[in-house]
N, C-alpha and C positions, 0 to 999 in steps of 0.2 A: 403717262401719268394719270390719265383720265380713267382710273380704275373702277370707281363705283359711283361716279358723279352723275348728277342730273342737272340740266341747265336750270338756273334759278332766276336769271334776269336777262332782259334783252341785251344782245351784244352791242358794244359801242365800236365795233370793228370798222365802221365806215368813216370814223374820225380821221382827219388828215394827219393826226399826230404820228401815225405809223408810216407815213410816206418816206420812202427811201430806206427804211430800217428793216423791212421784211422782204426785200428782194432776194432772190435765190443766191446771187453772188455774195451778198452781204452775210447771209446766214451761213453759207459755206465756210466763210472765214472764221465764224464764231467758234466752231468746233474743231478747226484744223489743228490748233496747237494745244488742245486740251490734253492733259497727261493721260496716258493709257494705263499706267500702273494703278492697280486697285487701291493702293495705299498712298498715292500721290495727292497733290493738292486738288481742290475741287474746281478751280476756276482759272482764268488767264486774264492778262491785261485787256485783251481784245474783248472778251466776254463781259468783263466788268464795265468797260467803257460803253459797251452797247446797252447794257441795262441802265446805266446812268443817263445816257442820252434819251432813251425811251421814256424814262420817268420824268426827266426834265420837261419833256413835251406833254406827256399824258396827264401829269398832275395838274395841268392848267385847264383841263377840259371838264365840262360838267358831266359828260357821260362816264368818264373814268372815275371821277369822284363819287358818283352815285353807285357804281359797281363796287368800289372799294369800301364804301360805307356799308353796303349790303353784305359783303363778305365778312366784315368785322362783326356784324350783328346777327349773322346767320344762326338759326336754330334748326337742327335736322327735323325731318318729318318722314313718314313712311314713304319709301321709294326715292327719297332724296337725302341721302346721308351726309353729303358734303356739298358745299357751294362750288359750282364750277360754271364759269361763263366764258365762251370763246371770244377773244378780242379780234383775232384774225385767224382764219383757217383756210388752207388751200391744200392741193395735193402734195405739196412738198414741205409744209410746215404747219404748226398749230401753236398759237400764242393764247394762253388762257390765264384767267385770274381764279385762284383757288382760295377757299375758306374752309379750314378744318376745325371742327368743334372738338373740345377736349375729350368728350366721351365717345367720339366716333373716329378713331384713327383710320387711315387708309391702309389696308392690308398689304403685305408684301406682294409685289407684282412686277412683271418684266416689261421690257420695251423692245420687242423683236426688231432687230436691224435699225434701231433709231438711236440718235444722240439727243440729249436733252439737258436743260439746266433750269434750276428753280432759285429765285431770289426771295428771301423772306422780307416782306414789307412791314409787317407788324406782328407782335406776339413772338413766341418761341416755339420751335418745332424740333422734336426728336426725330432724327433721320437715321434709319438703319439701312445699310447697303450690303449687298451680297453678290458673289459670282456663282455661276452654276457649278455644282460639284457632281459626284458620281450618283448614278441612279442605283436603286436597290434591285438587286438581281431577282427577276421573277415578278416584279411589281412595278409597272411603269408609272404608277401614280405616286410612288414614294421617291423622293430625291433628296440628296444632301446639298445644302447651300454652304458655300465657303464665305465666312464672315470677312467683310472688307473694312467696314467702318460703322461705328455707332457714336453719334455726337449730337449735342444740342446746337441748333442754329438760331441766331437772333437776327434782328433787323440788319439788312444789307449783306448778310452772309449768303453765299451761293453754294449749292450742291449740284452735282452733275452726274450724268450717266453717259456711257458710250456703248457701242455695240459689243466691244470686247472687254469692258471693265465696269464694274459697279452697275450692271444693267438691271439688277433686281433691287428694288428699294421699297420701304414702307415709311409712312410719315404719321406723326402724332402731335397734336397740340399739347403743350405742357401746362399752360395756365388758361389764359383767355384764347379766343379764336386765333389761330395762326393763319395769316394771309400771305400767299405766295404768288409771284408772277412766274409762269412756267412757259418755256419755249421748247418745242420738240421739232427735230428735223431728221428724216421725214416723220410725219405722224406715224406712230407705231402700228404694226400690223395687228389690228384689233382682233381679226379672226384667229390669229395665232397666239394671242396674248394668254398668259396664265397667271393665276394667283397661287400663293404658297402659304399654307397654314401649318405652323409648327405642331408636331406631334406632342411635344411637351412645351407649352407656351411660356413656362416659367424658366426655361433654360436658354435665354438669349446669350448667355455668356460663353456658350460653346463655340469653338472655332468652326465646327461643322454642325449645322442645324438641320435635323431631319424634319422634312415637311411633306404634307400632302400637296400634290400639284393638281390644280383644278383648272381646266381650260374654259374658254368663254361659253361653249355650248353646255358643258356640265354645270357651270355656275348658273346659267339661265334656267336650267331645269330644276334647280333647287331654290330658285327665287332670289339669287344673290345679285 
């Protein structure tokens, strides 16, 4: 999920509110029963209960409250297009708070070999999700994406990605800043991560969306 983000505020990750909730065995269970069908539901009772428990603890802490306020009031600047602050990050998971400004959507990007979920805390977010489609013969930078879902998500709504379904997504704030709590397990392979830019950005309605695929190295070279 951390496609274009720069850290904006100190992490409140040392807070005890995460104790017991970010152990590997607990996180394993979160994604075990997520639907694999690209058109299926986005969450599960286990995942929803986990987010609820996390919020019931963290909303009582000054650190989390400060980060939440900063995300809601975030305004982009050069080199820092979205608000992203890691709450907890290890080799097997990453929990982050995201703030998306209406004029700065997060482009379509993938999460190689990772599962993830995002709960909207405030605002509304337009979520577009895709699966990998066929490449264009003779041009490895062009690829078709298979549309899986396009929907507005409001407060308490959860979207998710899995290694085999909905692994490519993009997010946009619809009105005010959209603030999301995001968990990934494991953190996606950033060296292998790609972004996808539609050849015709006005044709989101197509079941197959032709895109330019840009890997991390190429994007760094063009200043993305």
